[in-house]
VOBA-1610 file (N, C-alpha, C; in pm, whole numbers, padded with zeros to 5 digits, always signed):
BEGIN
Met+07173-06776-00677Met+07293-06718-00621Met+07294-06732-00470Ala+07187-06780-00412Ala+07182-06794-00267Ala+07289-06892-00220Gly+07359-06855-00115Gly+07457-06944-00055Gly+07598-06927-00109Arg+07617-06855-00215Arg+07753-06834-00266Arg+07785-06685-00270Thr+07910-06656-00264Thr+07954-06516-00267Thr+07938-06462-00409Pro+07877-06344-00423Pro+07858-06290-00557Pro+07991-06256-00624Lys+07995-06281-00752Lys+08115-06253-00830Lys+08130-06104-00854Phe+08016-06034-00867Phe+08015-05891-00894Phe+07933-05819-00787Ser+07982-05704-00747Ser+07904-05619-00656Ser+07952-05476-00674Gly+07866-05385-00643Gly+07903-05245-00656Gly+07789-05155-00615Gln+07809-05027-00638Gln+07704-04931-00608Gln+07712-04813-00703Leu+07598-04754-00724Leu+07586-04637-00809Leu+07544-04522-00718Ser+07620-04412-00723Ser+07588-04295-00641Ser+07554-04178-00731Lys+07455-04101-00689Lys+07413-03983-00764Lys+07360-03880-00666Val+07402-03756-00682Val+07349-03647-00602Val+07254-03569-00691Thr+07131-03551-00646Thr+07031-03482-00726Thr+07045-03331-00708Gly+06969-03257-00786Gly+06972-03112-00781Gly+06926-03055-00648Glu+06848-03131-00572Glu+06801-03084-00441Glu+06896-03124-00329Gly+07012-03183-00365Gly+07109-03223-00265Gly+07082-03361-00207Glu+06988-03432-00262Glu+06959-03567-00217Glu+07070-03659-00267His+07123-03742-00181His+07229-03836-00218His+07164-03972-00239Leu+07168-04020-00361Leu+07105-04145-00399Leu+07213-04251-00415Val+07205-04361-00340Val+07301-04471-00350Val+07223-04599-00375Leu+07254-04664-00486Leu+07190-04790-00520Leu+07299-04898-00525Ala+07282-05003-00446Ala+07382-05111-00440Ala+07329-05233-00514Phe+07421-05313-00566Phe+07383-05433-00639Phe+07488-05542-00620Ser+07446-05664-00646Ser+07540-05777-00651Ser+07486-05875-00755Ala+07579-05952-00814Ala+07540-06046-00918Ala+07642-06160-00923Gly+07591-06277-00956Gly+07678-06393-00964Gly+07730-06420-01103Thr+07656-06371-01204Thr+07695-06393-01343Thr+07690-06260-01418Val+07748-06262-01538Val+07744-06142-01621Val+07600-06108-01658Lys+07519-06208-01683Lys+07378-06185-01715Lys+07308-06116-01598Glu+07329-06167-01475Glu+07269-06104-01356Glu+07322-05962-01337Leu+07449-05942-01367Leu+07510-05810-01356Leu+07441-05713-01451Arg+07422-05754-01577Arg+07354-05667-01674Arg+07211-05635-01630Glu+07142-05736-01578Glu+07005-05714-01530Glu+07003-05617-01412Ala+07096-05637-01317Ala+07102-05550-01199Ala+07134-05406-01238Val+07230-05389-01329Val+07266-05253-01372Val+07150-05189-01449Gly+07076-05270-01527Gly+06959-05217-01597Gly+06853-05168-01501Val+06830-05244-01394Val+06733-05203-01292Val+06781-05077-01221Leu+06911-05074-01185Leu+06966-04956-01119Leu+06950-04832-01207His+06978-04848-01334His+06966-04735-01427His+06822-04683-01428Ala+06726-04775-01437Ala+06585-04735-01440Ala+06544-04663-01312Val+06586-04714-01198Val+06552-04653-01069Val+06616-04515-01056Ala+06744-04505-01091Ala+06813-04375-01082Ala+06750-04275-01178Leu+06719-04317-01299Leu+06658-04228-01397Leu+06522-04179-01348Glu+06444-04267-01288Glu+06313-04230-01234Glu+06327-04127-01123Arg+06424-04148-01034Arg+06444-04057-00921Arg+06492-03920-00969Val+06586-03919-01062Val+06637-03792-01114Val+06527-03719-01191Ala+06447-03791-01268Ala+06336-03728-01341Ala+06236-03665-01244Ala+06206-03735-01135Ala+06114-03681-01034Ala+06173-03555-00971Asn+06303-03557-00945Asn+06371-03441-00888Asn+06365-03323-00985Asn+06394-03349-01112Asn+06390-03242-01213Asn+06249-03183-01225Lys+06147-03267-01219Lys+06009-03220-01226Lys+05978-03130-01106Ala+06024-03170-00988Ala+06000-03088-00869Ala+06066-02952-00881Ile+06186-02948-00936Ile+06258-02821-00953Ile+06184-02733-01054Leu+06140-02791-01165Leu+06067-02713-01266Leu+05934-02664-01212Asp+05865-02746-01133Asp+05738-02704-01073Asp+05760-02586-00978Ala+05866-02593-00898Ala+05895-02484-00805Ala+05931-02357-00881Ala+06008-02370-00987Ala+06049-02253-01065Ala+05930-02188-01134Ser+05834-02268-01177Ser+05720-02212-01249Ser+05631-02127-01159Thr+05630-02153-01031Thr+05546-02075-00940Thr+05626-01973-00859Phe+05757-01963-00883Phe+05842-01876-00803Phe+05798-01730-00811Glu+05778-01679-00933Glu+05741-01538-00948Glu+05608-01509-00879Glu+05513-01598-00896Glu+05382-01580-00833Glu+05395-01576-00681Arg+05474-01668-00626Arg+05492-01671-00480Arg+05566-01547-00432Gln+05664-01497-00509Gln+05737-01378-00469Gln+05646-01255-00469Arg+05556-01246-00568Arg+05461-01134-00570Arg+05371-01137-00446Glu+05326-01256-00410Glu+05239-01270-00294Glu+05313-01230-00166Val+05437-01275-00152Val+05518-01239-00035Val+05538-01088-00030Phe+05572-01027-00144Phe+05593-00882-00149Phe+05465-00806-00112Ser+05353-00849-00170Ser+05225-00782-00141Ser+05190-00791+00007Asn+05212-00909+00066Asn+05183-00925+00208Asn+05276-00840+00294Ala+05403-00829+00254Ala+05497-00747+00330Ala+05459-00600+00322Val+05420-00554+00203Val+05378-00414+00187Val+05253-00387+00270Ala+05157-00479+00266Ala+05034-00460+00344Ala+05065-00455+00494Gln+05154-00541+00541Gln+05192-00541+00683Gln+05260-00410+00721Leu+05350-00364+00637Leu+05420-00237+00664Leu+05321-00122+00666Arg+05226-00120+00573Arg+05124-00014+00573Arg+05043-00016+00703Arg+05006-00137+00748Arg+04930-00146+00874Arg+05013-00094+00991Glu+05141-00130+00995Glu+05228-00087+01106Glu+05249+00064+01105Leu+05251+00126+00986Leu+05271+00270+00976Leu+05140+00347+00980Gly+05027+00276+00982Gly+04897+00340+00988Gly+04854+00402+00857Leu+04908+00354+00747Leu+04871+00406+00616Leu+04753+00328+00561Thr+04675+00394+00476Thr+04563+00325+00414Thr+04613+00247+00293Ala+04540+00146+00259Ala+04576+00065+00142Ala+04549+00144+00016Pro+04629+00128-00088Pro+04604+00202-00212Pro+04474+00154-00277Ala+04411+00242-00352Ala+04288+00207-00423Ala+04320+00104-00530Pro+04223+00021-00566Pro+04249-00077-00672Pro+04293-00007-00801Gly+04398-00055-00862Gly+04449+00005-00983Gly+04551+00114-00958Asp+04562+00161-00833Asp+04660+00263-00798Asp+04793+00194-00770Ser+04896+00235-00844Ser+05026+00170-00825Ser+05103+00230-00708Gly+05045+00329-00644Gly+05114+00389-00530Gly+05232+00472-00577Asn+05336+00475-00500Asn+05454+00553-00534Asn+05549+00465-00614Ser+05528+00464-00745Ser+05611+00380-00829Ser+05713+00461-00909His+05726+00590-00877His+05819+00675-00950His+05943+00701-00866Ala+06059+00673-00923Ala+06184+00688-00850Ala+06214+00834-00816Asp+06161+00929-00896Asp+06190+01070-00872Asp+06105+01130-00760Asp+05998+01065-00718Asp+05916+01115-00608Asp+05997+01102-00480Ser+06004+01211-00404Ser+06089+01207-00285Ser+06033+01117-00176Ala+05902+01121-00153Ala+05847+01035-00048Ala+05708+00990-00078Gly+05658+01022-00195Gly+05525+00977-00232Gly+05417+01032-00142Pro+05327+00948-00097Pro+05211+00995-00023Pro+05240+01035+00122Val+05363+01016+00172Val+05392+01049+00311Val+05394+01201+00331His+05464+01274+00248His+05464+01420+00254His+05504+01476+00118Thr+05476+01604+00097Thr+05508+01667-00030Thr+05654+01707-00033Pro+05714+01714-00150Pro+05854+01753-00160Pro+05874+01898-00114Glu+05986+01925-00050Glu+06015+02060-00004Glu+06054+02150-00121Asn+06129+02096-00214Asn+06176+02174-00329Asn+06136+02101-00458Pro+06013+02121-00503Pro+05968+02045-00620Pro+06042+02078-00748
//
C-alpha cells in the first residue's frame, strides 16, 4: 500500500471507566487489509478496556480496607490532638448512640 492513497481509513474511539480516551486510527487499501486492521483494533481496544476493568475491580476490592485505615488514623490523630488516651485493645470506645459524650464526661441527667 506504500505510495498510494488508502481506500479505507477511520478511527475507533472509546472512553474507559477511568475517563481515559482511547483513539485507535487505521487505514487500508483493500477490504482484506481493512478486516485485518479492524481485527487488530478490536484486540487492542479489548485489551485496554479489560485492563481498565481489572484496575477498577482491584481498587474496589481494597476500598473498605483503605477506608478503615483512613478512619483509624483520623481517630488516632484526633485523640492525640485532644490529649485522650488510646482505647484498650478490644474496647470499642463510645459506640453507643445513646451515650451523651462517652468517656469525656458523665451525663448530667442519666
